C-alpha positions in Angstrom: 96.5 76.6 81.5 94.4 79.4 80.1 91.4 78.6 82.3 89.3 78.7 79.1 87.0 75.8 78.3 85.9 77.0 74.8 82.2 77.6 75.6 82.6 81.4 76.1 83.3 84.0 73.4 86.1 85.5 75.4 89.1 84.1 77.3 89.2 85.2 80.9 91.9 87.8 80.1 89.7 89.5 77.4 86.7 89.5 79.8 88.9 91.2 82.4 89.9 93.7 79.7 86.3 94.4 78.7 85.4 95.0 82.4 88.5 97.3 82.7 87.3 99.3 79.7 83.8 99.6 81.3 85.2 100.8 84.6 87.2 103.5 82.8 84.1 104.9 81.0 82.6 106.9 79.5 80.0 104.2 78.6 79.3 100.5 78.0 78.8 101.2 74.3 82.3 102.8 74.1 83.7 99.8 75.9 82.2 97.5 73.3 83.6 99.6 70.5 87.1 99.6 72.0 87.0 95.8 72.4 85.8 95.4 68.8 88.6 97.7 67.6 91.1 95.5 69.4 89.8 92.1 68.3 88.6 93.0 64.8 85.1 91.6 65.4 82.2 92.3 67.8 82.8 89.9 70.7 80.4 91.4 73.3 77.5 93.8 73.2 77.4 96.7 75.5 74.6 95.0 77.5 76.8 91.9 77.9 79.7 94.0 79.2 77.3 95.7 81.7 76.0 92.3 82.9 79.5 90.9 83.4 80.7 94.0 85.2 77.7 93.8 87.6 78.3 90.0 88.1 82.0 90.7 88.9 81.1 93.4 91.4 78.6 91.1 93.2 81.1 88.3 93.8 82.5 88.0 97.3 85.7 90.0 97.2 88.8 88.5 98.7 92.3 89.8 99.2 94.2 89.7 95.9 97.5 87.9 95.7 100.4 90.1 96.9 101.8 90.2 93.3 98.4 91.6 92.1 97.8 94.2 94.7 99.2 97.6 93.7 102.1 99.0 95.7 101.7 102.7 96.5 103.5 105.2 98.6 100.7 107.8 98.5 97.0 107.0 98.0 94.4 109.8 97.4 90.9 109.4 98.8 88.1 111.8 97.9 85.1 111.2 100.2 81.5 112.6 100.1 77.9 111.6 100.9 75.1 111.4 98.3 71.6 111.6 99.6 69.0 109.5 97.7 65.2 109.6 98.0 63.6 106.2 98.7 60.1 105.0 98.1 57.7 105.1 101.0 60.4 105.7 103.6 63.0 108.2 104.6 65.9 108.7 102.2 69.4 107.5 102.8 72.9 108.9 102.5 75.3 106.8 100.4 78.9 107.3 101.6 81.3 107.1 98.6 85.0 107.3 98.2 86.9 107.9 95.0 90.4 106.4 95.3 93.3 107.1 93.0 97.1 107.2 92.8 97.6 110.7 91.5 97.2 112.4 88.1 98.4 111.8 84.6 98.2 113.8 81.4 95.8 112.4 78.7 96.2 114.7 75.7 95.0 118.1 76.7 93.2 116.7 79.8 94.4 115.5 83.2 92.9 112.3 84.4 93.0 110.4 87.8 95.5 107.5 87.8 94.0 104.1 88.4 90.7 105.4 89.8 88.5 103.2 91.9 85.2 103.8 93.6 84.1 102.4 97.0 80.4 102.5 98.1 79.8 101.7 101.7 77.1 99.0 101.7 78.2 96.7 104.6 77.2 97.0 108.2 79.6 98.9 110.5 81.8 102.0 110.2 82.6 103.5 106.8 86.4 103.7 107.5 86.6 100.1 108.5 84.8 99.1 105.3 87.1 101.3 103.3 90.1 99.9 105.1 89.1 96.4 104.1 88.6 97.5 100.5 92.1 99.1 100.4 93.8 96.0 101.8 92.1 93.9 99.2 93.5 96.0 96.3 96.7 97.6 97.6 99.9 96.5 99.2 99.7 98.8 102.2 102.1 99.1 105.1 102.9 101.5 107.9 104.8 103.7 105.5 101.8 104.3 103.1 100.3 107.7 103.2 96.6 108.4 102.7 95.5 111.9 101.7 91.8 112.3 102.4 89.7 115.2 101.1 86.2 115.9 102.4 83.7 118.6 103.2 84.2 118.6 106.9 81.4 116.2 107.9 82.1 114.6 111.3 82.2 111.1 109.9 84.8 112.1 107.3 87.1 113.6 110.0 87.3 110.2 111.7 89.7 109.0 109.1 92.8 110.1 111.0 92.1 107.6 113.8 92.0 104.6 111.4 95.3 104.9 109.4 99.0 105.1 110.4 99.8 108.1 108.1 96.7 110.1 107.1 96.5 113.8 106.0 92.9 115.2 106.1 92.2 118.3 104.0 89.0 120.4 103.9 87.6 120.4 100.3 88.2 123.9 99.0 85.3 123.7 96.5 82.8 123.4 99.4 84.5 126.2 101.4 84.5 128.5 98.4 80.8 127.7 97.7 79.7 128.5 101.2 81.9 131.7 101.5 80.5 133.0 98.2 77.0 132.6 99.6 77.9 134.9 102.5 80.5 137.2 101.0 79.8 137.3 97.3 78.3 140.8 97.6 81.6 142.1 99.1 84.0 142.0 96.1 87.2 143.0 97.9 86.6 140.6 100.7 85.6 137.8 98.3 88.8 138.3 96.3 91.0 138.1 99.4 89.2 134.9 100.4 89.8 133.4 97.0 93.5 134.3 97.1 93.9 132.8 100.5 92.1 129.6 99.5 94.2 129.3 96.3 97.5 129.6 98.3 96.3 127.4 101.2 96.9 130.5 103.5 94.7 129.5 106.4 95.8 132.4 108.6 94.8 135.0 106.0 91.5 133.2 105.3 90.5 133.2 109.0 91.7 136.7 109.6 89.6 137.9 106.6 86.4 136.2 107.7 86.9 137.4 111.3 87.3 141.0 110.0 83.9 141.1 108.3 81.5 143.2 110.3 78.3 141.2 111.1 76.3 144.2 109.8 77.5 143.4 106.3 76.1 139.9 106.3 72.5 139.8 105.2 70.3 139.5 108.3 68.7 136.2 107.3 72.2 134.6 107.1 73.9 135.9 110.2 73.2 133.0 112.4 74.5 130.5 109.8 77.5 132.8 109.2 78.5 132.6 112.9 78.3 128.9 112.8 80.3 128.7 109.5 83.1 130.9 110.9 83.3 128.6 113.9 83.4 125.6 111.6 86.4 127.1 109.7 88.2 127.7 112.9 87.6 124.1 114.0 89.1 122.9 110.7 92.0 125.3 110.6 94.5 122.4 110.7 92.8 120.9 107.6 93.0 124.1 105.4 96.5 123.0 104.3 98.5 122.0 101.3 99.0 118.3 101.8 102.0 118.4 99.5 104.0 120.4 102.1 103.4 117.7 104.6 104.5 115.0 102.2 107.7 116.9 101.2 108.6 117.3 104.9 108.3 113.5 105.0 110.8 113.2 102.2 108.3 112.3 99.4 108.6 113.7 95.9 105.4 115.6 95.1 106.2 116.3 91.5 102.9 116.1 89.5 100.7 116.1 92.5 97.8 118.5 92.2 95.3 120.1 94.7 92.5 117.7 95.8 88.9 118.2 94.8 87.7 115.5 92.4 84.8 114.2 94.6 82.4 117.0 93.7 82.7 116.2 89.9 82.1 112.5 90.6 79.1 113.3 92.8 77.6 115.5 90.1 77.6 112.5 87.7 76.0 110.2 90.3 73.5 112.9 91.4 72.4 113.5 87.8 71.7 109.8 87.4 69.8 109.4 90.7 68.1 112.6 91.4 66.7 113.9 88.1 63.0 114.0 87.6 62.3 113.6 91.3 63.2 109.9 91.3 62.6 107.8 94.4 64.4 104.4 94.6 64.0 101.0 96.2 66.7 100.1 98.7 
């Protein structure tokens, strides 16, 4: 009944719990300590937890039973690409999604609720792969909303053609970083841009960038500046507050926050893969 034959140190449930601790972070050692605190003895080392997590991840994933899949009305998807250098060949871009169900208070910090990661490793389109991943883990239907946040790359914008109800927003961190590069030396203009971004005021943002005389942009950046202004105009519909769209659809947005977690996640992964000029095998 327990699916436990007595040969292992842990029952399947406790192994699941150890893996759950490991996926929540911050480290495998911390996971081992938490498990030891729960049981009163050291059941698994941090190396063993890591090995079991990897083994679980490498199993062929199938659709979970309906009772196990999580039922959600709104699912948040933060998407970005991470470029990795490879040995003796061109590098590759890893397309990654951070999926969560919103935000919750954890002491003085705010954490993502039920966070998962998807790394696209299969052949075919990223959004098809992500769609298969979502169906395995969530009870989705035509009423489920996806809120996708990305940096404006063409492949990210394709999300709207794959899901029934999908809101695509342009990541404000990337927008602010680029605009600071061009306008940081113009304090008044930069402040107006920041206020417009903070309030999701696309009209003011675009009017402000359009009003900047080209002579005030450093000569070496002018060509890129023209392209970036055109980029913002193409993404005008994505410089929005997704919560307004959800409220208009009758969804309570209490506790929902602005999107923008992908960059922090990518910094962690970039630190682990790019430091010291690392080059990797496939």
